[in-house]
ZAVO-733883 format. One record per residue (C-alpha): x, y, z negated. Coordinates in steps of 0.5 Angstrom, whole numbers, padded with zeros to 4 digits, always signed. Layout:
N
XYZ ...
//
This chain:
190
+0075-0321+0060 +0069-0323+0059 +0068-0318+0052 +0071-0313+0058 +0065-0314+0063 +0060-0314+0058 +0062-0308+0054 +0063-0304+0061 +0055-0307+0063 +0053-0304+0056 +0056-0298+0057 +0053-0297+0064 +0046-0299+0061 +0047-0293+0055 +0048-0288+0060 +0041-0289+0063 +0036-0284+0061 +0030-0289+0060 +0035-0293+0055 +0037-0285+0052 +0030-0284+0052 +0028-0290+0049 +0032-0290+0044 +0031-0282+0042 +0024-0284+0042 +0020-0284+0035 +0014-0287+0037 +0015-0291+0043 +0020-0295+0040 +0017-0295+0033 +0012-0298+0038 +0016-0303+0041 +0020-0306+0035 +0013-0307+0032 +0010-0311+0038 +0016-0315+0037 +0015-0317+0031 +0007-0318+0033 +0009-0322+0038 +0014-0326+0034 +0009-0327+0029 +0003-0331+0033 +0007-0335+0037 +0012-0337+0033 +0006-0338+0027 +0002-0342+0033 +0009-0346+0034 +0009-0347+0027 +0003-0350+0027 +0004-0355+0033 +0011-0356+0030 +0008-0359+0022 +0003-0362+0026 +0008-0367+0029 +0011-0368+0023 +0005-0371+0020 +0004-0364+0015 -0001-0360+0018 -0007-0363+0020 -0005-0370+0022 -0012-0372+0022 -0013-0368+0029 -0009-0370+0036 -0003-0368+0037 -0006-0366+0045 -0011-0363+0042 -0007-0358+0038 -0002-0357+0042 -0007-0357+0049 -0010-0350+0045 -0005-0346+0042 +0000-0347+0048 -0002-0342+0053 -0003-0336+0046 +0003-0338+0044 +0007-0337+0050 +0003-0330+0052 +0006-0329+0044 +0012-0331+0048 +0013-0327+0053 +0011-0320+0049 +0016-0322+0045 +0021-0323+0051 +0019-0317+0054 +0019-0313+0047 +0026-0316+0045 +0029-0314+0053 +0027-0307+0051 +0030-0306+0044 +0036-0309+0047 +0036-0304+0053 +0035-0298+0047 +0042-0299+0045 +0045-0304+0048 +0052-0302+0046 +0051-0303+0038 +0047-0310+0040 +0052-0312+0045 +0058-0312+0040 +0054-0315+0034 +0055-0322+0032 +0048-0324+0029 +0047-0322+0036 +0051-0326+0039 +0049-0331+0035 +0042-0330+0035 +0043-0331+0043 +0046-0338+0042 +0041-0340+0038 +0036-0337+0043 +0039-0342+0049 +0038-0348+0044 +0031-0347+0042 +0030-0347+0050 +0034-0353+0050 +0030-0357+0044 +0024-0354+0047 +0024-0356+0054 +0026-0364+0051 +0021-0364+0046 +0016-0362+0051 +0018-0368+0056 +0017-0373+0050 +0011-0371+0047 +0008-0370+0055 +0011-0378+0056 +0010-0381+0051 +0003-0378+0047 -0002-0383+0049 +0002-0388+0044 +0001-0384+0038 -0004-0377+0040 -0009-0380+0034 -0003-0382+0029 -0002-0378+0023 +0006-0378+0025 +0010-0377+0031 +0015-0382+0033 +0022-0380+0031 +0025-0377+0037 +0019-0372+0037 +0019-0370+0029 +0027-0369+0030 +0025-0365+0036 +0020-0361+0031 +0025-0360+0025 +0030-0357+0030 +0025-0353+0032 +0023-0350+0025 +0032-0349+0023 +0033-0345+0030 +0027-0340+0029 +0028-0339+0022 +0035-0338+0024 +0034-0334+0030 +0029-0329+0026 +0035-0329+0020 +0040-0326+0025 +0034-0322+0029 +0034-0319+0022 +0041-0318+0020 +0042-0315+0028 +0040-0308+0023 +0046-0309+0019 +0053-0308+0021 +0059-0311+0017 +0061-0314+0023 +0061-0310+0028 +0067-0307+0031 +0066-0300+0029 +0069-0303+0022 +0075-0306+0026 +0074-0314+0024 +0080-0317+0025 +0081-0324+0029 +0075-0329+0031 +0070-0324+0028 +0073-0319+0032 +0073-0323+0039 +0066-0326+0038 +0063-0319+0036 +0066-0317+0043 +0071-0311+0040 +0075-0308+0045 +0082-0305+0043 +0081-0296+0044 +0074-0297+0046 +0069-0291+0043 +0065-0293+0037 +0058-0292+0037 
//
């Protein structure tokens, strides 16, 4: 039932004029995709510096609060731009994306990453006074940094794999993959 709802919503989006224009526009689609990748590089690059600082690998002599404070706004701007362009990329081809195993895995990972970021940020703010200048963050903060790095590496890999259709509904997968991808029996192939 949920897969049918997602499929119908994706069909509705796909039939809108702007979705078609965006998908068929060689230059605009390419600009959106390029902006998505560039904003991903900026925001994840800054996030990785923060995570690596918490692990004691990068800039261990610089206070953690100073690094996080100076990189927070550019990182958030990059994430904002990445979210906007990601939504536009989905909007350009909603049926195919909604029925991509890799896209669905990426969404689950994004939710996990957001929860981890919220917990990580709260823990850091509550405890930073006690370890700010220490080369290593406390174990809980280090675990959050490791999880962040893992989540984002997997998100980037899944994002890249969306371009490949190994498990898409057009190939008529079976079992769990068919259900997880959201394939609907008798649907029009994209």
